[in-house]
Phi, psi and omega in degrees: 000135179284130180294142179268120185291139177286350185283350185304318183252005183300316182293324177297318178296313181300328182267359186293133175223035188284342180253103186305318181297315181290318180297318179294321180293319179298322179294321177297318179295318180297323178294325181280324181234081185301335182274354180284153174302305173047046175219173172304145182254124180274168182290165184219137173135200181298131180291338177232069186279161170266338181236129174244123180257130181243117176264191181276294184195163178300145175273151184308307184255013176253254182299326178296333178274314189267337182085010179228135184306134175058030184246122176093009176224178187297322184300333182279346185300303181293322182299305184289327176298319180288320177301318179294317181299325183262013172084013180268349183222149181280341178223162182265002182221139178241115188249315183204170182293339181251028181272001177084359180293136173233145173259143185241113180069018185215147175220148183238134176218184178228153177295322177239128189276345183250149174297122176264150175305134180057022179058032183230092175290148175272165186302318182297325179290321177297318179294317181299318182281348187294336179295328176290317179296322178299317177299318182295315183289321178295320176296318179303311182294320180295331180272008176096011177296147185236336187227132174244131178249118178263124178264093179101166185295318182298315178297317179303310182292326179293322177298313180297318178301319182295336181256006180058041176252153184273130182299328182294340181273349184218080185290138178288136173199134180303130179088357180285152175228125184244131174274122183253146180280061183224141178056226179262029180105058180298138179247132178253120178256147179245140171216149168302149179294143182274047180282163177302317182300312183293321182283323181286331177274358181068015171298326174234118177257165177303317182296319179297317181293318181292329178295323177297316181291328177296320178293318177299316180301322177296321185286330180255015173059050176290000000 
């Protein structure tokens, strides 16, 4: 089977202005920080991954600044360090788009592609952006992907929405693994988001996060 390239909808995502609140906010941010990316952020990583990681949305001074998911802010520290430890990344730190980092068998995206005010997208924005996530996950499954990791409840629910599955049938819980009726048995893993708040309050520890990746690694035969 010919692999389906992720670049097919990238330009459409970059040009998307379908959510007036988000488009207006991005323009305000761009006026304040002219050097920032301040556009929708496309996915990053291996074009035919076994693992797809879904976050919430770009961070103000992270992906919204650099143009790459979880890059340049606190939330990416634990994520990329863990990806490197488990063989999914060539380096343990993600600083900028030209830092030479590559992901191996892994790709990262977000439920919402644009920076939302106060990092809180509204339901209509999540629904509007969900068609992009649906395209990404369906392509992922068609290309032989086996594991999706949702970072937080919003990402978890967005994944289910993209597959037209009911959230009540797959409750979010850190460390949970759900078998989904997609592809050859897609598995959805849950983790608390690796945000500064969660890691500093110890709601999510390094050990907790690594246990999730260890389980994923077993399933995709790392």
